[in-house]
N, C-alpha and C positions, 0 to 999 in steps of 0.2 A: 512727314509723319502720318502714320495710319491710325485711325480711330479704332478703339478696342472697347466696345461696350458689352459688359457681361452681366447676365441676369442671375447667375449663380456661380458658385465656386467651380473653377474650370482648370483642368490640367493642360500643361504645355510642355514642349520638348524642343531642344535646339542644340546645334553644335556651333552656332554663330553668335558673335557678340551682339548684345541688344541693350536697350534702355527703355524702361516703361515709366511714363510720367503721369502724374496726377493732372487734373485740368488746370491747376494753378502753377504748373511748371516744376513742382517738386519731383525729384526722383523717387519713384515708388519701389521699383525693383530693377536690378541690373545684373548682367552677367558678371560684373565686377564684384558682386557681393560674395561670390564663391570663386574658386580657382579652377573649376572643372574644365571650362571651355579653353582657358589658357593652356591646360594640359592636354588638349585635344579630345576630351571626353564629352559625351552628351550630357546636357543638363536637363533634368525633368523637374518641373516646379508647378505650383498652383498660383492662381490669382483669385481673390475674392470677387464677389459681385461688385460692380462699379464701372465708372467711366474712366478709361485710361487712354493714353496715346503711346504708340509703339514706334520706336526707331530701331530698325533691324528686322530680322525674320525669325519667326517662331512657328511651330506647328501645334495646332490644337489637338489634344488627345480626346479619346472617347469618354474618359472619366478622369477625375482628379487623381493625382498621386497620393498614395496612402503613406503617411509618415508614422513614425512610432507612436503608439497610443500612450497618452499620458494618464497615469492612474493618480487620482486625487486621494489624499488621506480622509478619514472620517471628518465631518464638519466639527469645528470647535464651538460654533454658535449658529443660530439661524435667525437672521434679521430679515423680516419680510421685504421682498423685492418690490420695486415700483419703477415707474419711468422717472428719470431725473432730467432736470433742466441743466444744461452745461453752459457755463460761462467762463470767461477768462478775466483774470484780475491779478493783483499782487498777492502771491501765495508763497511764502518761504518754504513750504512743504512740497512744492512742485504741483501737488494735486491733493485735494481733500474732498471727501464725501460727507455731506450733511444729510443724514437719513431722514430726520423729521421734516426738514425744510424741502426735501426732494431736490437737492442741489449738488452738483459737482463743480468745484472751482479749480480750473487749471491755472497755473501761473502763466502770465503773459509771455514768458519765454517759449511756451509751446504753441503759441497762436499760429505761427507759420511753419511748424514742424511737419514732417511727412506724416501721412495718415497712419502708417504702421506704428509710429511712435505714439500717436494719440490713442489709437485703439488699445495698444498694450497697457498704457497707463490707465485708461478707462476700465478695461477688464480687471486690472489689478484692484482698482477701487471697488468694483462690484464683487470681487473675490472676498472683500472684507465682510460681506454679508454672511459668509460661511467660516472665515478664518481670521483669528486675531493675529496669528503669526505672519510676519511679512513674507517670509519665503514661501508659505503656502498660498498667500494671495498672489504672489508671483507665479506659482505653479498653476493656479486657476487661470491666470491670464495667458500663460503658455498654451494650455489646453484649448481655451476659447479661440485664441489666434489661429492655431492649427485647424480647428473645426471650421472657422470662417474661410480659410483658404490662404492664410499667410504662410510664409516659409520659415524654416528654422533659422536660416541666415538673417532674415529680417528681425526675428525675435531676439536672436543673439546680439544684433546690433543695438537693439533698444536698451538692453542691460548695460552695454558699454557706454551709451550716450546718456542714459537717464540716471543710472546709479553712480554714487560717488565712490572714490577710491577706498574710502573707509567701509564700504559695503561689499568688499571683495568676496566674502563668503556667499552672499546672495548671488553675485555674478557667477561664481563657480557652480553653485547649486543649479542655476538655470542652464548653463552650458552643459553640465553633465546630464541633465534630464533630456536635452535635445540631441545628444549623441546616440 
């Protein structure tokens, strides 16, 4: 496995199967997340800043891939932002932000989850600074994820993993915005 340490969002391209791992061994991104390579097509994707490990071959691009720009609706509220302490504990809501305490509590079920799942949920909670509406907090997370260098296929996977079947409309909303 090859080390892949990135200081900023970086674009890559390949026609070869690959797997990119986090330092804890979680799969961060893989050619299996989409079917392009299986169909013989070139996959162009981004990785955010971070330390990763690569199995396979990919080519670094001069600049990141530009994905569809996500437009956010006007804010529904404006809660002052600050740095939050993040902890894991028993949380039936999966994740909760406590503005006054400066705390975000993830459920223990997410402790070993891949980073792209944690980031998406984290950005969703931050989205509540601006939006009461859950789907708009989701949209805020989508925009932030793309800005950081995550890929639409990772973001789409999060909605499948983290949202319940009763939240089908939110899943559809996210997927439609990513298309």
